[in-house]
C-alpha positions in Angstrom: 35.0 3.0 12.2 33.0 -0.8 12.3 31.7 -2.6 9.4 28.1 -2.8 11.1 27.2 -1.4 14.6 28.9 -3.6 17.7 31.1 -4.6 14.7 35.7 -4.2 15.1 37.1 -1.5 13.4 39.5 -2.5 10.3 41.3 -0.7 8.2 39.2 -0.1 5.2 35.5 1.4 6.3 38.2 3.8 8.5 40.0 5.3 5.6 36.6 5.3 3.5 34.9 7.6 6.3 37.9 9.5 7.1 38.4 10.6 3.5 34.5 12.0 4.2 35.2 13.7 7.8 37.7 15.0 6.7 36.4 17.3 3.8 33.6 18.7 5.8 35.0 19.1 9.1 38.6 18.7 9.4 39.3 19.8 13.0 37.1 16.8 14.3 38.4 14.6 16.7 37.3 12.2 14.8 39.4 13.0 12.7 42.9 12.3 14.6 41.7 9.0 17.2 40.6 7.7 13.2 43.9 8.5 12.0 45.2 7.0 15.3 44.2 3.4 14.6 45.2 3.7 10.7 49.0 4.1 12.3 48.0 1.8 14.8 47.9 -1.1 11.7 51.5 -0.2 10.2 53.3 -3.0 9.9 57.4 -3.1 10.3 57.3 -3.9 6.6 55.5 -0.4 6.3 52.7 -1.9 4.9 49.3 -1.7 7.2 47.3 -4.7 8.2 43.3 -4.4 6.9 42.2 -5.8 10.6 43.4 -5.5 14.1 45.3 -9.0 14.8 46.4 -9.8 11.3 50.5 -10.1 10.0 50.3 -9.4 6.3 50.5 -6.2 4.3 48.0 -5.7 1.8 48.8 -3.0 -0.8 45.1 -2.5 -1.2 44.9 -1.4 3.1 48.3 0.7 2.6 46.8 2.4 -0.8 43.6 3.3 1.6 46.1 4.8 5.0 48.3 6.9 2.1 44.7 8.4 1.0 43.0 8.8 4.4 46.2 10.1 6.3 47.4 12.4 3.9 44.0 14.3 3.1 43.9 14.5 7.2 47.8 15.3 7.5 48.1 14.8 11.5 51.1 15.7 12.1 54.5 13.8 12.5 53.3 11.1 10.7 55.3 12.2 7.4 58.0 8.9 8.1 55.1 6.6 7.9 54.2 7.6 5.1 57.5 7.3 3.7 57.8 3.3 4.7 54.4 2.9 3.4 55.3 4.6 0.1 58.2 2.2 0.0 56.5 -0.6 0.6 54.2 0.1 -2.5 57.0 1.0 -4.2 60.1 -1.4 -3.8 59.0 -4.3 -1.1 57.8 -6.7 -4.2 54.8 -6.4 -3.0 52.6 -6.1 -5.9 51.9 -9.5 -8.7 53.2 -10.2 -11.8 50.5 -10.4 -13.9 51.7 -13.5 -16.4 49.0 -12.8 -19.3 49.8 -8.8 -19.5 53.6 -9.1 -18.6 53.3 -6.3 -16.0 53.8 -6.0 -13.1 50.6 -4.7 -10.7 50.2 -4.3 -7.5 46.9 -7.1 -6.1 45.4 -7.4 -2.8 48.5 -7.8 -0.9 51.6 -10.3 -2.0 49.6 -13.9 -1.8 47.0 -12.4 -4.6 46.3 -11.5 -8.2 46.5 -8.5 -9.1 43.3 -6.0 -9.4 42.6 -3.2 -10.9 40.9 -1.5 -7.2 44.2 -2.2 -5.5 46.6 -1.1 -8.6 44.5 2.4 -8.7 44.0 3.3 -5.6 48.1 2.3 -5.0 48.8 4.7 -8.8 47.1 7.6 -7.0 48.3 7.2 -2.8 51.7 7.6 -4.8 51.1 10.2 -7.0 49.9 11.9 -3.7 52.7 11.2 -2.2 54.8 12.2 -5.6 56.9 9.5 -5.4 55.3 6.9 -8.1 58.4 6.1 -10.0 58.2 6.5 -14.0 58.8 2.4 -14.8 55.1 1.9 -12.3 53.3 4.3 -13.9 53.7 3.4 -16.9 53.0 -0.4 -16.1 50.1 0.8 -14.4 49.1 2.8 -17.7 49.2 -0.5 -19.3 47.7 -2.8 -17.9 44.7 -0.3 -17.1 45.0 -0.4 -21.6 44.6 -3.7 -21.6 42.0 -5.1 -19.1 39.4 -2.4 -20.1 36.1 -3.7 -21.4 35.1 -2.9 -25.0 31.7 -1.7 -23.6 33.0 -0.1 -20.5 35.1 -0.3 -17.5 37.8 -2.3 -16.5 38.0 -6.0 -15.6 39.6 -7.6 -12.2 42.4 -7.5 -13.8 42.1 -10.9 -16.7 43.3 -9.6 -20.0 41.8 -12.7 -21.4 38.2 -14.0 -22.6 37.6 -10.2 -20.8 34.9 -9.6 -23.4 33.8 -13.1 -24.5 29.7 -13.7 -23.4 30.2 -17.5 -24.3 33.4 -17.6 -21.4 32.4 -20.2 -17.9 33.9 -16.8 -16.4 32.9 -13.7 -18.2 34.9 -10.5 -16.2 33.4 -7.9 -17.9 29.7 -7.9 -18.8 27.7 -6.6 -22.0 25.2 -3.4 -21.5 21.5 -4.7 -22.2 19.2 -4.6 -25.1 16.0 -3.8 -25.5 
């Protein structure tokens, strides 16, 4: 499943499409083909690449792959899911939030923390029954600290998140009439 017609397939769009299709047609040949594509993106460290030919595992991509593969439940993939869970739990591919003194997940191990990869990692590990209590607690504190006053969450920065005068505000205020 590419982002655009004629493009190359990538993990993100494939995983989201598979999650949508599995609820509608759980016996579809598309699911088997899509699961095979996702599995082809698994790295030796247990994580998943976002793009074919990439060499960097991604916490975000690994979490999406876990959710899609778990939903499809293709035969013979339990070991691959266990390797992916190990990557998220133990392989130190999470980022340190200096502002919050927490370990949460980033997009990959060279990027900053993020609400999306942290939320997906928590969901994926919970679906596999392997979210460590300490990591779940840190994620809960992270979301409590990054919640915007007007609803929603910042991308991960707690500093100046609700300051409309900030040069880089991360929360927006509701429009008033």
